[in-house]
C-alpha positions in Angstrom: 0.4 -0.2 0.0 1.0 3.2 -1.3 0.5 7.2 0.0 -1.6 9.3 -2.1 -0.1 12.2 -3.2 -3.1 15.0 -3.3 -3.6 16.3 -6.8 -2.8 19.9 -8.3 -6.1 21.3 -7.3 -5.8 20.5 -4.2 -2.2 21.3 -3.8 -3.3 25.0 -5.5 -5.6 25.3 -2.7 -3.6 24.1 0.1 -1.0 26.9 -1.0 -3.8 29.7 -1.4 -4.8 28.8 2.6 -1.3 28.8 4.0 0.0 24.9 3.6 4.0 25.3 3.5 5.8 22.3 5.1 8.8 21.5 3.0 8.0 18.4 0.8 10.1 16.1 -2.0 7.8 16.3 -4.1 6.0 19.4 -5.4 3.8 20.7 -8.4 5.2 23.1 -11.2 2.7 25.0 -13.6 4.0 26.8 -16.8 2.8 27.4 -20.2 3.0 23.9 -21.2 1.0 22.3 -18.5 1.2 21.1 -14.7 4.5 18.3 -14.3 5.3 16.9 -10.8 8.4 17.1 -9.8 11.0 16.1 -6.9 13.2 18.1 -5.7 16.9 16.8 -4.7 18.2 16.7 -1.6 20.4 20.3 -1.0 17.7 21.9 -3.1 15.0 24.0 -0.9 12.7 26.0 -3.2 11.1 29.0 -1.6 7.3 28.2 -2.6 6.1 31.7 -1.5 8.8 33.0 -4.4 7.8 30.4 -7.0 4.1 31.7 -7.6 3.5 28.5 -9.9 5.3 25.5 -7.6 2.9 23.9 -4.9 4.0 21.6 -2.0 2.6 18.0 -3.0 2.4 16.4 0.4 0.4 13.2 1.0 -3.6 13.1 1.3 -2.8 11.8 4.7 -0.4 15.2 6.0 -2.4 17.1 4.5 -6.1 15.8 6.0 -3.5 16.1 10.0 -2.8 19.5 8.7 -5.9 20.5 8.0 -7.6 19.0 11.7 -4.3 20.7 13.5 -4.7 24.0 12.2 -8.2 24.6 11.5 -10.7 21.6 13.8 -11.7 19.7 10.8 -11.9 16.0 10.9 -12.3 14.5 7.5 -14.0 10.7 7.7 -14.1 8.1 5.2 -16.9 5.9 4.6 -17.8 3.0 2.3 -21.2 2.5 1.5 -23.0 0.6 3.3 -25.7 -0.9 1.4 -24.3 -2.8 -1.5 -20.1 -2.5 -0.8 -19.5 -0.1 -3.6 -18.6 3.2 -3.1 -17.3 5.9 -0.5 -18.5 9.3 1.0 -16.6 11.9 3.5 -18.1 13.3 6.2 -16.7 16.7 7.0 -16.7 18.0 10.8 -16.4 21.3 11.1 -16.1 22.4 14.9 -16.0 25.4 16.1 -15.0 26.3 19.7 -17.2 28.4 21.9 -15.7 27.3 25.4 -13.1 24.3 25.7 -16.1 21.8 27.1 -18.4 23.5 24.5 -18.5 21.8 20.8 -20.7 23.2 18.2 -19.9 21.5 14.8 -21.3 21.0 11.4 -20.7 18.7 8.9 -20.6 18.0 5.1 -21.9 14.9 3.9 -20.6 13.7 0.0 -21.9 11.6 -2.6 -20.2 8.4 -3.5 -17.1 8.6 -4.7 -15.2 5.1 -6.5 -12.6 4.8 -3.6 -11.5 6.2 -0.5 -8.9 7.8 -2.2 -11.2 10.1 -4.4 -13.2 10.7 -1.1 -10.6 11.7 1.2 -9.5 13.7 -1.8 -12.4 15.7 -2.6 -13.5 15.8 1.5 -9.9 17.7 1.8 -11.0 20.2 -1.3 -13.9 20.9 0.3 -12.4 21.8 4.1 -9.2 24.1 1.9 -11.9 25.8 0.2 -14.3 26.5 4.2 -11.1 27.7 5.7 
């Protein structure tokens, strides 16, 4: 099993929302389109200065970042009726007092895989930030 990198579209949203953790993999956008690249061990790209470069973390890392910094919890759940498809539930916790949590949630349509549902949930969370 291999960790899934976020898509280019999610990487752009994450950068807009302040995600700036060094990653070995990154997307670069140019006139010819977009490409997924790998930094060499000695190279560190300043992504704030490179307007067309975007970190490409794993979905799991971005999910942890969204949870830690913005208190969103994202869960992917299989379809219970026919074992086909996945959906996500996104909980948006707003702290009123330390012991008092209010939340609203977003439930998605079904996706073909866990990774597709997670990617869609990450994009939704980033849009809400």
